ChimeraX commands (.cxc) that place a marker at each C-alpha (Angstrom):
marker #1 position -80.60,-78.36,-70.80 radius 0.5
marker #1 position -80.22,-77.36,-67.17 radius 0.5
marker #1 position -80.34,-81.01,-66.12 radius 0.5
marker #1 position -77.29,-82.08,-68.12 radius 0.5
marker #1 position -73.96,-82.59,-66.39 radius 0.5
marker #1 position -71.22,-83.72,-68.77 radius 0.5
marker #1 position -67.82,-82.21,-69.66 radius 0.5
marker #1 position -68.71,-82.17,-73.37 radius 0.5
marker #1 position -72.09,-80.48,-72.97 radius 0.5
marker #1 position -72.20,-76.73,-72.44 radius 0.5
marker #1 position -73.79,-75.89,-69.09 radius 0.5
marker #1 position -76.92,-73.76,-68.90 radius 0.5
marker #1 position -76.54,-71.04,-66.26 radius 0.5
marker #1 position -79.87,-69.28,-66.68 radius 0.5
marker #1 position -82.65,-68.00,-68.90 radius 0.5
marker #1 position -83.91,-64.43,-69.27 radius 0.5
marker #1 position -87.59,-64.32,-70.20 radius 0.5
marker #1 position -88.46,-60.72,-69.25 radius 0.5
marker #1 position -87.44,-59.24,-72.59 radius 0.5
marker #1 position -88.76,-59.44,-76.13 radius 0.5
marker #1 position -86.11,-61.95,-77.08 radius 0.5
marker #1 position -85.70,-64.90,-74.71 radius 0.5
marker #1 position -82.02,-65.25,-73.88 radius 0.5
marker #1 position -80.07,-68.21,-72.55 radius 0.5
marker #1 position -76.99,-67.77,-70.39 radius 0.5
marker #1 position -74.41,-70.53,-70.72 radius 0.5
marker #1 position -71.03,-71.22,-69.23 radius 0.5
marker #1 position -68.11,-69.22,-70.64 radius 0.5
marker #1 position -66.41,-70.91,-73.58 radius 0.5
marker #1 position -62.76,-69.80,-73.50 radius 0.5
marker #1 position -62.20,-70.52,-77.20 radius 0.5
marker #1 position -65.60,-69.25,-78.31 radius 0.5
marker #1 position -68.02,-71.36,-80.29 radius 0.5
marker #1 position -66.88,-74.50,-82.06 radius 0.5
marker #1 position -67.77,-72.93,-85.41 radius 0.5
marker #1 position -65.64,-69.84,-84.76 radius 0.5
marker #1 position -62.76,-71.90,-83.37 radius 0.5
marker #1 position -62.72,-74.16,-86.44 radius 0.5
marker #1 position -62.84,-71.19,-88.82 radius 0.5
marker #1 position -60.04,-69.36,-87.02 radius 0.5
marker #1 position -57.87,-72.47,-86.97 radius 0.5
marker #1 position -58.67,-73.76,-90.44 radius 0.5
marker #1 position -55.76,-75.86,-91.70 radius 0.5
marker #1 position -53.82,-75.48,-88.44 radius 0.5
marker #1 position -55.23,-78.40,-86.45 radius 0.5
marker #1 position -53.57,-81.80,-86.56 radius 0.5
marker #1 position -55.44,-84.98,-87.32 radius 0.5
marker #1 position -54.90,-86.02,-83.69 radius 0.5
marker #1 position -56.51,-82.78,-82.46 radius 0.5
marker #1 position -59.47,-83.20,-84.81 radius 0.5
marker #1 position -59.97,-86.84,-83.82 radius 0.5
marker #1 position -59.87,-85.76,-80.17 radius 0.5
marker #1 position -62.60,-83.19,-80.85 radius 0.5
marker #1 position -64.67,-85.81,-82.63 radius 0.5
marker #1 position -64.29,-88.12,-79.64 radius 0.5
marker #1 position -65.55,-85.36,-77.34 radius 0.5
marker #1 position -68.51,-84.64,-79.60 radius 0.5
marker #1 position -69.36,-88.35,-79.75 radius 0.5
marker #1 position -69.12,-88.65,-75.95 radius 0.5
marker #1 position -71.45,-85.68,-75.53 radius 0.5
marker #1 position -73.94,-87.08,-78.03 radius 0.5
marker #1 position -73.83,-90.49,-76.32 radius 0.5
marker #1 position -74.58,-88.81,-72.99 radius 0.5
marker #1 position -77.53,-86.92,-74.50 radius 0.5
marker #1 position -78.89,-90.15,-76.00 radius 0.5
marker #1 position -78.59,-91.86,-72.61 radius 0.5
marker #1 position -80.55,-88.94,-71.11 radius 0.5
marker #1 position -83.25,-89.51,-73.78 radius 0.5
marker #1 position -82.46,-86.18,-75.42 radius 0.5
marker #1 position -81.87,-86.23,-79.14 radius 0.5
marker #1 position -80.99,-82.86,-80.71 radius 0.5
marker #1 position -82.78,-82.08,-83.94 radius 0.5
marker #1 position -79.50,-81.22,-85.62 radius 0.5
marker #1 position -75.82,-81.37,-84.78 radius 0.5
marker #1 position -73.85,-78.54,-86.33 radius 0.5
marker #1 position -71.00,-76.31,-85.21 radius 0.5
marker #1 position -72.83,-73.14,-86.23 radius 0.5
marker #1 position -75.77,-73.56,-83.86 radius 0.5
marker #1 position -73.47,-73.40,-80.82 radius 0.5
marker #1 position -73.53,-69.59,-80.81 radius 0.5
marker #1 position -75.47,-66.61,-82.03 radius 0.5
marker #1 position -73.81,-63.82,-84.02 radius 0.5
marker link #1:1,2 radius 0.2
marker link #1:2,3 radius 0.2
marker link #1:3,4 radius 0.2
marker link #1:4,5 radius 0.2
marker link #1:5,6 radius 0.2
marker link #1:6,7 radius 0.2
marker link #1:7,8 radius 0.2
marker link #1:8,9 radius 0.2
marker link #1:9,10 radius 0.2
marker link #1:10,11 radius 0.2
marker link #1:11,12 radius 0.2
marker link #1:12,13 radius 0.2
marker link #1:13,14 radius 0.2
marker link #1:14,15 radius 0.2
marker link #1:15,16 radius 0.2
marker link #1:16,17 radius 0.2
marker link #1:17,18 radius 0.2
marker link #1:18,19 radius 0.2
marker link #1:19,20 radius 0.2
marker link #1:20,21 radius 0.2
marker link #1:21,22 radius 0.2
marker link #1:22,23 radius 0.2
marker link #1:23,24 radius 0.2
marker link #1:24,25 radius 0.2
marker link #1:25,26 radius 0.2
marker link #1:26,27 radius 0.2
marker link #1:27,28 radius 0.2
marker link #1:28,29 radius 0.2
marker link #1:29,30 radius 0.2
marker link #1:30,31 radius 0.2
marker link #1:31,32 radius 0.2
marker link #1:32,33 radius 0.2
marker link #1:33,34 radius 0.2
marker link #1:34,35 radius 0.2
marker link #1:35,36 radius 0.2
marker link #1:36,37 radius 0.2
marker link #1:37,38 radius 0.2
marker link #1:38,39 radius 0.2
marker link #1:39,40 radius 0.2
marker link #1:40,41 radius 0.2
marker link #1:41,42 radius 0.2
marker link #1:42,43 radius 0.2
marker link #1:43,44 radius 0.2
marker link #1:44,45 radius 0.2
marker link #1:45,46 radius 0.2
marker link #1:46,47 radius 0.2
marker link #1:47,48 radius 0.2
marker link #1:48,49 radius 0.2
marker link #1:49,50 radius 0.2
marker link #1:50,51 radius 0.2
marker link #1:51,52 radius 0.2
marker link #1:52,53 radius 0.2
marker link #1:53,54 radius 0.2
marker link #1:54,55 radius 0.2
marker link #1:55,56 radius 0.2
marker link #1:56,57 radius 0.2
marker link #1:57,58 radius 0.2
marker link #1:58,59 radius 0.2
marker link #1:59,60 radius 0.2
marker link #1:60,61 radius 0.2
marker link #1:61,62 radius 0.2
marker link #1:62,63 radius 0.2
marker link #1:63,64 radius 0.2
marker link #1:64,65 radius 0.2
marker link #1:65,66 radius 0.2
marker link #1:66,67 radius 0.2
marker link #1:67,68 radius 0.2
marker link #1:68,69 radius 0.2
marker link #1:69,70 radius 0.2
marker link #1:70,71 radius 0.2
marker link #1:71,72 radius 0.2
marker link #1:72,73 radius 0.2
marker link #1:73,74 radius 0.2
marker link #1:74,75 radius 0.2
marker link #1:75,76 radius 0.2
marker link #1:76,77 radius 0.2
marker link #1:77,78 radius 0.2
marker link #1:78,79 radius 0.2
marker link #1:79,80 radius 0.2
marker link #1:80,81 radius 0.2
marker link #1:81,82 radius 0.2
view
């Protein structure tokens, strides 16, 4: 994850391994996780906004495929921990 450099892929800043739970540190996401953003804005986003988001997701996935990285699943909920 630390090797990726794309505007639609969250950047890995670091990893903490000296605790019981391994933690990843990522760049700050101003609007929070995609899952939370979509829930908070349910019914308020225009089709144009949603299509724009889909285009960004597709661009990020294309980049990952070109980097020979294929995520096991693509879901909004796995972009953050509660």
